[in-house]
C-alpha positions as a Python dict, from the first residue, in 0.01 Angstrom:
ca = {
    (1, 'X'): (0, 0, 0),
    (2, 'X'): (-55, 94, 365),
    (3, 'X'): (-276, 389, 262),
    (4, 'X'): (-488, 158, 47),
    (5, 'X'): (-530, -84, 337),
    (6, 'X'): (-628, 199, 571),
    (7, 'X'): (-887, 318, 320),
    (8, 'X'): (-1044, -28, 300),
    (9, 'X'): (-1035, -44, 679),
    (10, 'X'): (-1218, 290, 711),
    (11, 'X'): (-1493, 163, 483),
    (12, 'X'): (-1520, -157, 697),
    (13, 'X'): (-1429, -377, 403),
    (14, 'X'): (-1132, -528, 589),
    (15, 'X'): (-980, -517, 934),
    (16, 'X'): (-625, -381, 934),
    (17, 'X'): (-410, -402, 1247),
    (18, 'X'): (-39, -347, 1192),
    (19, 'X'): (35, -472, 1546),
    (20, 'X'): (-124, -814, 1491),
    (21, 'X'): (180, -994, 1353),
    (22, 'X'): (90, -1252, 1093),
    (23, 'X'): (-274, -1144, 1078),
    (24, 'X'): (-244, -776, 996),
    (25, 'X'): (-514, -792, 728),
    (26, 'X'): (-839, -982, 773),
    (27, 'X'): (-1111, -960, 511),
    (28, 'X'): (-1475, -959, 613),
    (29, 'X'): (-1685, -1254, 495),
    (30, 'X'): (-1928, -1034, 300),
    (31, 'X'): (-1641, -854, 130),
    (32, 'X'): (-1481, -1184, 33),
    (33, 'X'): (-1808, -1317, -106),
    (34, 'X'): (-1872, -1002, -308),
    (35, 'X'): (-1523, -1006, -458),
    (36, 'X'): (-1548, -1376, -540),
    (37, 'X'): (-1886, -1341, -709),
    (38, 'X'): (-1777, -1039, -916),
    (39, 'X'): (-1444, -1185, -1032),
    (40, 'X'): (-1457, -1300, -1396),
    (41, 'X'): (-1419, -1675, -1425),
    (42, 'X'): (-1143, -1629, -1682),
    (43, 'X'): (-925, -1464, -1418),
    (44, 'X'): (-969, -1723, -1142),
    (45, 'X'): (-687, -1955, -1251),
    (46, 'X'): (-434, -1672, -1272),
    (47, 'X'): (-549, -1516, -943),
    (48, 'X'): (-540, -1848, -757),
    (49, 'X'): (-188, -1928, -876),
    (50, 'X'): (-74, -1573, -796),
    (51, 'X'): (-215, -1597, -444),
    (52, 'X'): (-39, -1932, -402),
    (53, 'X'): (287, -1777, -523),
    (54, 'X'): (250, -1500, -266),
    (55, 'X'): (185, -1741, 22),
    (56, 'X'): (481, -1954, -78),
    (57, 'X'): (708, -1649, -104),
    (58, 'X'): (646, -1540, 256),
    (59, 'X'): (641, -1888, 412),
    (60, 'X'): (943, -1940, 641),
    (61, 'X'): (1182, -2208, 520),
    (62, 'X'): (1242, -2335, 871),
    (63, 'X'): (1055, -2367, 1200),
    (64, 'X'): (1284, -2124, 1380),
    (65, 'X'): (1104, -1798, 1283),
    (66, 'X'): (797, -1906, 1479),
    (67, 'X'): (518, -2159, 1463),
    (68, 'X'): (240, -1894, 1473),
    (69, 'X'): (309, -1760, 1123),
    (70, 'X'): (313, -2114, 982),
    (71, 'X'): (-28, -2182, 1136),
    (72, 'X'): (-165, -1863, 978),
    (73, 'X'): (-20, -1957, 640),
    (74, 'X'): (-165, -2308, 661),
    (75, 'X'): (-507, -2157, 736),
    (76, 'X'): (-476, -1922, 438),
    (77, 'X'): (-370, -2212, 218),
    (78, 'X'): (-669, -2418, 333),
    (79, 'X'): (-902, -2130, 246),
    (80, 'X'): (-742, -2090, -96),
    (81, 'X'): (-774, -2463, -165),
    (82, 'X'): (-1137, -2462, -51),
    (83, 'X'): (-1233, -2183, -293),
    (84, 'X'): (-994, -2246, -584),
    (85, 'X'): (-842, -2587, -530),
    (86, 'X'): (-899, -2703, -888),
    (87, 'X'): (-687, -2414, -1016),
    (88, 'X'): (-400, -2515, -787),
    (89, 'X'): (-413, -2872, -918),
    (90, 'X'): (-462, -2821, -1292),
    (91, 'X'): (-152, -2906, -1491),
    (92, 'X'): (16, -3039, -1179),
    (93, 'X'): (-12, -2928, -815),
    (94, 'X'): (127, -2588, -717),
    (95, 'X'): (442, -2602, -501),
    (96, 'X'): (244, -2439, -220),
    (97, 'X'): (58, -2767, -166),
    (98, 'X'): (384, -2953, -108),
    (99, 'X'): (508, -2685, 131),
    (100, 'X'): (180, -2695, 326),
    (101, 'X'): (209, -3073, 362),
    (102, 'X'): (563, -3049, 494),
    (103, 'X'): (448, -2780, 738),
    (104, 'X'): (176, -3011, 870),
    (105, 'X'): (438, -3279, 934),
    (106, 'X'): (686, -3044, 1101),
    (107, 'X'): (406, -2904, 1320),
    (108, 'X'): (300, -3250, 1437),
    (109, 'X'): (-34, -3247, 1253),
    (110, 'X'): (10, -3603, 1131),
    (111, 'X'): (-354, -3696, 1076),
    (112, 'X'): (-417, -3381, 873),
    (113, 'X'): (-97, -3449, 681),
    (114, 'X'): (-214, -3801, 597),
    (115, 'X'): (-530, -3674, 424),
    (116, 'X'): (-332, -3400, 250),
    (117, 'X'): (-58, -3625, 109),
    (118, 'X'): (-300, -3896, -3),
    (119, 'X'): (-492, -3637, -204),
    (120, 'X'): (-173, -3483, -341),
    (121, 'X'): (-35, -3819, -452),
    (122, 'X'): (-361, -3897, -635),
    (123, 'X'): (-350, -3559, -811),
    (124, 'X'): (13, -3592, -919),
    (125, 'X'): (-37, -3943, -1053),
    (126, 'X'): (-345, -3838, -1249),
    (127, 'X'): (-208, -3512, -1389),
    (128, 'X'): (165, -3577, -1421),
    (129, 'X'): (208, -3954, -1430),
    (130, 'X'): (379, -4196, -1194),
    (131, 'X'): (733, -4107, -1305),
    (132, 'X'): (717, -3730, -1253),
    (133, 'X'): (940, -3582, -981),
    (134, 'X'): (637, -3427, -809),
    (135, 'X'): (475, -3770, -787),
    (136, 'X'): (788, -3909, -624),
    (137, 'X'): (789, -3613, -383),
    (138, 'X'): (422, -3668, -296),
    (139, 'X'): (495, -4036, -236),
    (140, 'X'): (781, -3934, -6),
    (141, 'X'): (550, -3703, 190),
    (142, 'X'): (290, -3977, 231),
    (143, 'X'): (554, -4232, 335),
    (144, 'X'): (696, -3990, 594),
    (145, 'X'): (348, -3940, 737),
    (146, 'X'): (293, -4316, 756),
    (147, 'X'): (626, -4347, 941),
    (148, 'X'): (523, -4080, 1191),
    (149, 'X'): (185, -4249, 1246),
    (150, 'X'): (356, -4584, 1306),
    (151, 'X'): (230, -4743, 982),
    (152, 'X'): (575, -4868, 894),
    (153, 'X'): (466, -5143, 654),
    (154, 'X'): (278, -4890, 438),
    (155, 'X'): (576, -4656, 446),
    (156, 'X'): (808, -4939, 341),
    (157, 'X'): (611, -5012, 26),
    (158, 'X'): (621, -4647, -83),
    (159, 'X'): (989, -4606, 6),
    (160, 'X'): (1092, -4917, -187),
    (161, 'X'): (888, -4802, -487),
    (162, 'X'): (1055, -4461, -480),
    (163, 'X'): (1404, -4611, -460),
    (164, 'X'): (1336, -4844, -753),
    (165, 'X'): (1194, -4554, -956),
    (166, 'X'): (1492, -4329, -879),
    (167, 'X'): (1736, -4598, -990),
    (168, 'X'): (1533, -4656, -1308),
    (169, 'X'): (1474, -4290, -1393),
    (170, 'X'): (1813, -4154, -1293),
    (171, 'X'): (2094, -4386, -1185),
    (172, 'X'): (2211, -4577, -876),
    (173, 'X'): (2447, -4288, -794),
    (174, 'X'): (2210, -3994, -853),
    (175, 'X'): (2159, -3759, -557),
    (176, 'X'): (1784, -3833, -547),
    (177, 'X'): (1858, -4206, -536),
    (178, 'X'): (2074, -4163, -228),
    (179, 'X'): (1799, -3956, -68),
    (180, 'X'): (1553, -4238, -138),
    (181, 'X'): (1799, -4485, 19),
    (182, 'X'): (1826, -4268, 331),
    (183, 'X'): (1448, -4254, 371),
    (184, 'X'): (1414, -4630, 320),
    (185, 'X'): (1687, -4691, 578),
    (186, 'X'): (1489, -4490, 834),
    (187, 'X'): (1181, -4704, 772),
    (188, 'X'): (1383, -5024, 799),
    (189, 'X'): (1509, -4895, 1133),
    (190, 'X'): (1152, -4840, 1254),
    (191, 'X'): (1076, -5197, 1151),
    (192, 'X'): (1369, -5321, 1358),
    (193, 'X'): (1573, -5431, 1057),
    (194, 'X'): (1884, -5246, 1169),
    (195, 'X'): (2115, -5455, 952),
    (196, 'X'): (1935, -5349, 634),
    (197, 'X'): (1931, -4989, 755),
    (198, 'X'): (2305, -5002, 824),
    (199, 'X'): (2393, -5120, 473),
    (200, 'X'): (2197, -4837, 314),
    (201, 'X'): (2322, -4567, 552),
    (202, 'X'): (2687, -4658, 509),
    (203, 'X'): (2634, -4645, 133),
    (204, 'X'): (2462, -4306, 156),
    (205, 'X'): (2732, -4152, 377),
    (206, 'X'): (3012, -4272, 150),
    (207, 'X'): (2833, -4136, -157),
    (208, 'X'): (2746, -3798, -9),
    (209, 'X'): (3094, -3748, 128),
    (210, 'X'): (3230, -3820, -218),
    (211, 'X'): (2975, -3609, -407),
    (212, 'X'): (2925, -3301, -190),
    (213, 'X'): (3209, -3304, 62),
    (214, 'X'): (3257, -3420, 418),
    (215, 'X'): (3109, -3110, 584),
    (216, 'X'): (2808, -3057, 357),
    (217, 'X'): (2468, -3061, 537),
    (218, 'X'): (2361, -3370, 340),
    (219, 'X'): (2675, -3553, 452),
    (220, 'X'): (2608, -3449, 810),
    (221, 'X'): (2250, -3581, 787),
    (222, 'X'): (2383, -3912, 659),
    (223, 'X'): (2636, -3921, 942),
    (224, 'X'): (2364, -3849, 1200),
    (225, 'X'): (2141, -4126, 1063),
    (226, 'X'): (2428, -4373, 1071),
    (227, 'X'): (2503, -4281, 1432),
    (228, 'X'): (2141, -4354, 1530),
    (229, 'X'): (2163, -4698, 1370),
    (230, 'X'): (2497, -4767, 1541),
    (231, 'X'): (2325, -4692, 1873),
    (232, 'X'): (2037, -4926, 1787),
    (233, 'X'): (2289, -5200, 1711),
    (234, 'X'): (2468, -5140, 2041),
    (235, 'X'): (2773, -4988, 1868),
    (236, 'X'): (2772, -4684, 2094),
    (237, 'X'): (3145, -4617, 2072),
    (238, 'X'): (3113, -4601, 1693),
    (239, 'X'): (2817, -4363, 1725),
    (240, 'X'): (2987, -4121, 1966),
    (241, 'X'): (3244, -3957, 1732),
    (242, 'X'): (2979, -3923, 1460),
    (243, 'X'): (2737, -3749, 1698),
    (244, 'X'): (3007, -3517, 1825),
    (245, 'X'): (3114, -3432, 1470),
    (246, 'X'): (2757, -3359, 1359),
    (247, 'X'): (2686, -3133, 1657),
    (248, 'X'): (3008, -2936, 1611),
    (249, 'X'): (2940, -2897, 1239),
    (250, 'X'): (2582, -2777, 1290),
    (251, 'X'): (2679, -2526, 1557),
    (252, 'X'): (2947, -2394, 1322),
    (253, 'X'): (2725, -2381, 1012),
    (254, 'X'): (2378, -2310, 1154),
    (255, 'X'): (2435, -2164, 1497),
    (256, 'X'): (2341, -2284, 1841),
    (257, 'X'): (1969, -2214, 1804),
    (258, 'X'): (1880, -2399, 1483),
    (259, 'X'): (1634, -2693, 1493),
    (260, 'X'): (1891, -2921, 1330),
    (261, 'X'): (2140, -2827, 1602),
    (262, 'X'): (1888, -2917, 1871),
    (263, 'X'): (1832, -3255, 1705),
    (264, 'X'): (2208, -3319, 1695),
    (265, 'X'): (2230, -3229, 2063),
    (266, 'X'): (1949, -3474, 2141),
    (267, 'X'): (2122, -3753, 1947),
    (268, 'X'): (2448, -3692, 2134),
    (269, 'X'): (2261, -3707, 2466),
    (270, 'X'): (2109, -4041, 2363),
    (271, 'X'): (2457, -4176, 2290),
    (272, 'X'): (2584, -4054, 2626),
    (273, 'X'): (2294, -4236, 2795),
    (274, 'X'): (2373, -4556, 2606),
    (275, 'X'): (2733, -4531, 2725),
    (276, 'X'): (2625, -4477, 3086),
    (277, 'X'): (2736, -4112, 3081),
    (278, 'X'): (2409, -3987, 3227),
    (279, 'X'): (2559, -3680, 3395),
    (280, 'X'): (2688, -3570, 3052),
    (281, 'X'): (2348, -3638, 2895),
    (282, 'X'): (2148, -3443, 3155),
    (283, 'X'): (2238, -3082, 3060),
    (284, 'X'): (2193, -3160, 2691),
    (285, 'X'): (1847, -3309, 2752),
    (286, 'X'): (1744, -3014, 2966),
    (287, 'X'): (1861, -2766, 2703),
    (288, 'X'): (1681, -2948, 2420),
    (289, 'X'): (1352, -2952, 2613),
    (290, 'X'): (1375, -2580, 2692),
    (291, 'X'): (1453, -2500, 2328),
    (292, 'X'): (1174, -2719, 2190),
    (293, 'X'): (916, -2564, 2425),
    (294, 'X'): (1024, -2220, 2304),
    (295, 'X'): (1035, -2305, 1933),
    (296, 'X'): (770, -2574, 1889),
    (297, 'X'): (544, -2522, 2188),
    (298, 'X'): (453, -2731, 2490),
    (299, 'X'): (241, -2983, 2299),
    (300, 'X'): (444, -3065, 1988),
    (301, 'X'): (533, -3436, 1946),
    (302, 'X'): (905, -3350, 1938),
    (303, 'X'): (868, -3160, 2266),
    (304, 'X'): (714, -3467, 2426),
    (305, 'X'): (998, -3677, 2284),
    (306, 'X'): (1242, -3439, 2453),
    (307, 'X'): (1048, -3485, 2779),
    (308, 'X'): (1072, -3862, 2740),
    (309, 'X'): (1447, -3841, 2683),
    (310, 'X'): (1493, -3621, 2989),
    (311, 'X'): (1280, -3863, 3192),
    (312, 'X'): (1501, -4153, 3081),
    (313, 'X'): (1809, -3965, 3198),
    (314, 'X'): (1647, -3888, 3535),
    (315, 'X'): (1553, -4254, 3573),
    (316, 'X'): (1909, -4371, 3509),
    (317, 'X'): (2037, -4116, 3760),
    (318, 'X'): (1799, -4255, 4023),
    (319, 'X'): (1567, -3953, 4011),
    (320, 'X'): (1258, -4168, 3973),
    (321, 'X'): (1002, -3914, 4094),
    (322, 'X'): (1132, -3657, 3843),
    (323, 'X'): (1108, -3922, 3572),
    (324, 'X'): (755, -4018, 3678),
    (325, 'X'): (615, -3666, 3642),
    (326, 'X'): (751, -3635, 3289),
    (327, 'X'): (651, -3985, 3178),
    (328, 'X'): (292, -3951, 3293),
    (329, 'X'): (272, -3623, 3101),
    (330, 'X'): (420, -3783, 2788),
    (331, 'X'): (182, -4081, 2793),
    (332, 'X'): (-126, -3862, 2831),
    (333, 'X'): (-9, -3636, 2547),
    (334, 'X'): (65, -3922, 2309),
    (335, 'X'): (-274, -4081, 2367),
    (336, 'X'): (-433, -3746, 2289),
    (337, 'X'): (-212, -3639, 1995),
    (338, 'X'): (-143, -3974, 1829),
    (339, 'X'): (-369, -4255, 1950),
    (340, 'X'): (-385, -4542, 2196),
    (341, 'X'): (-215, -4785, 1957),
    (342, 'X'): (68, -4571, 1817),
    (343, 'X'): (418, -4718, 1866),
    (344, 'X'): (529, -4400, 2047),
    (345, 'X'): (233, -4434, 2284),
    (346, 'X'): (338, -4790, 2367),
    (347, 'X'): (695, -4669, 2415),
    (348, 'X'): (566, -4416, 2669),
    (349, 'X'): (374, -4695, 2848),
    (350, 'X'): (687, -4911, 2859),
    (351, 'X'): (891, -4627, 3006),
    (352, 'X'): (625, -4553, 3265),
    (353, 'X'): (604, -4921, 3360),
    (354, 'X'): (982, -4930, 3412),
    (355, 'X'): (963, -4624, 3638),
    (356, 'X'): (673, -4773, 3835),
    (357, 'X'): (895, -5079, 3893),
    (358, 'X'): (1181, -4855, 4005),
    (359, 'X'): (945, -4694, 4258),
    (360, 'X'): (817, -5029, 4381),
    (361, 'X'): (473, -4972, 4224),
    (362, 'X'): (473, -5313, 4055),
    (363, 'X'): (95, -5354, 4054),
    (364, 'X'): (72, -5028, 3857),
    (365, 'X'): (347, -5145, 3620),
    (366, 'X'): (192, -5485, 3544),
    (367, 'X'): (-110, -5385, 3328),
    (368, 'X'): (103, -5137, 3132),
    (369, 'X'): (374, -5396, 3068),
    (370, 'X'): (118, -5655, 2954),
    (371, 'X'): (-48, -5404, 2721),
    (372, 'X'): (285, -5309, 2563),
    (373, 'X'): (392, -5669, 2502),
    (374, 'X'): (62, -5759, 2339),
    (375, 'X'): (59, -5446, 2122),
    (376, 'X'): (419, -5474, 2007),
    (377, 'X'): (384, -5842, 1924),
    (378, 'X'): (79, -5756, 1714),
    (379, 'X'): (221, -5444, 1548),
    (380, 'X'): (589, -5529, 1514),
    (381, 'X'): (618, -5905, 1556),
    (382, 'X'): (756, -6115, 1836),
    (383, 'X'): (1119, -6084, 1721),
    (384, 'X'): (1130, -5706, 1694),
    (385, 'X'): (1384, -5554, 1940),
    (386, 'X'): (1113, -5334, 2095),
    (387, 'X'): (896, -5639, 2158),
    (388, 'X'): (1187, -5823, 2320),
    (389, 'X'): (1256, -5527, 2549),
    (390, 'X'): (889, -5508, 2645),
    (391, 'X'): (891, -5879, 2731),
    (392, 'X'): (1193, -5818, 2955),
    (393, 'X'): (1008, -5541, 3143),
    (394, 'X'): (705, -5769, 3187),
    (395, 'X'): (921, -6055, 3312),
    (396, 'X'): (1094, -5825, 3559),
    (397, 'X'): (757, -5701, 3685),
    (398, 'X'): (640, -6058, 3747),
    (399, 'X'): (963, -6132, 3936),
    (400, 'X'): (912, -5828, 4156),
    (401, 'X'): (556, -5938, 4236),
    (402, 'X'): (640, -6304, 4291),
    (403, 'X'): (1017, -6361, 4332),
    (404, 'X'): (975, -6737, 4369),
    (405, 'X'): (704, -6798, 4110),
    (406, 'X'): (736, -6884, 3740),
    (407, 'X'): (772, -6605, 3487),
    (408, 'X'): (458, -6527, 3289),
}
């Protein structure tokens, strides 16, 4: 194989560089056009599916092997779709298209993922029908993207449809039904309906413990989700043993350097913060940020989330200037990567406003606090817990500026 590549390289038909990891072979545009024009039409379907099989076979299952190779594979997939997309969709979409969509999500490319999953859902419904497992999977991908973009109401509709379909097509106790419940619980949590999320998550954890065992990865995911909801409900002492159990299990099963381990470490740090154990949270937050920068890069949304969590810990420890540097960076990144009106962008504004108040910069805090209250009331409703917290920050800012005046 290497000799064949070198021969093509000598004739300037390709560029072959064995040192360029992930891009060892690059075909010249004229070569590609000549091959495409001379390929019999009857072979295109088989060749397109074979190329898709090859891309899928070498695609890393997890983020840990490196984000660069995933970016190269997404680019190759996009090229394949551009030239032979109909052959990847005929008779039902090739699995490569699902993998590419999940890679977009894990890489923080949410707007690209939205276009991709909308198209994939349309294709699956038209070619396979609304009850096919690939249609349900495409619906899940689209709902996850809506969640990440802050379109929680759209995600809810898709999640509820998937759960109803899983119960109808399988059974209330089927593994896919419990997965659908877990996804719906996450969306309910985003919507501030923590009670509804709790009911589903307790049901999922009990079922997965019974079906696959207490230490199975699916049981640990259910346990981690339940711990997050406990924290949102203020049940931090209930969340703590779950977080500690999940982290210990993931270190034991996956190692200290796996993305799921980093997430478990971040969740434990959040619980420590909620319990006032900020000195215990600090080294965990610092480690997660270092690991995310190394694995995901400086500008990934999860990296900025880790920065925000570290900033929160600094703020609670009285290190307001350290918090300020991180929070200003997070807000600028979220405006650029998400948009001005994304819930995570407003969360960054709220955090920055709180830090401005801590530093006595109340005039800087005021416009941010007003913007967050108005946006959350519009996006989430006046009774949502995030809206209530934003109102508290705004009220505190007014008190700082006018201790004897009425709250506004």
